[in-house]
N, C-alpha and C positions, 0 to 999 in steps of 0.2 A: 955735275950734270946729272939731272933725274932722268931715269929711264922711263919711257911711256908704259902705262899699264899693259899687262898682257891679258888677253882674251881667252876664256876657256868656257866650254859648256859644262854645266852642272845640272844633274837631274835630281830634284827634290821629291820627296813624299809630298803628295798633294796637300795634306793638311798642314805639313811643315812650311810649305811654300805659302799657303794662305796665311799663316802665322807671321812669317817673315815680312809679307807685303803689308799686313796690318801694322806691325811694329815699324815698318820704314815709314809708312804714312803718319803714324802717331808721332814718331820722333823726327819727322822731316829729314830723314837720311835715305840714301839709296840701298837697294839690296846689296849691291857690291860693298858699299861701306860696312853694313852689318856683317857680312860674310868675311870680309877681310879682317875686321876686328875680332871675330870669333876664332878665326884661324891663328891670329897672332897670340890670343890668349891660350889657346891650346898648345901652340909650340912653345910658349914661355912656360907653361905648366910642365911639358915634357922635359924641358931644360932644366928646371928646378928639380924635378924627380931624379934626372940623371946625375945632377950634382949631388944630391942627397945619397944616391947609390954609391957614388965615388967616395963621399965622406965617410960611408959605413963599410967600405970593403974590407977593412981589417977586423971588424967585430966577429965574435964567434957566432956561429949559426946553430940552430936547433931544429931538428925534425919535427914535423907535425905530431908525430906519435910521442916524441919526448915532451912536447908542449903539453899534449893532453895529460901525459903521466904526471907532469909537474902540477898542473891545475888541479888533478885529482888528489895528489899528495898534500896540497895546501888547502883542500876543502873548497875549492872554487867551483868545482863541477861534481 
C-alpha cells in the first residue's frame, strides 16, 4: 500500500523559484515532481559517495603537505 504524499513548506530563493516554475511549465510537470526528483538524485549521489568511501577505507592516506611535497618532487608544481 502506498503512503500518501507528505506536505512540507519549503522556502526558495525568488530567482530559483522562478526558474523552477518555468521548468515545471516547460516540462508539464509540477514543482513537487521536480523537487522530489532533485532530492532523489541528491540522496542517490550521497549513497554512491558513502559506498565509495567504504570501498576505500583500507587505502593509505596522505596529508596535504605530503601531497604537495610529492607533486614538487616529481616536477608537477
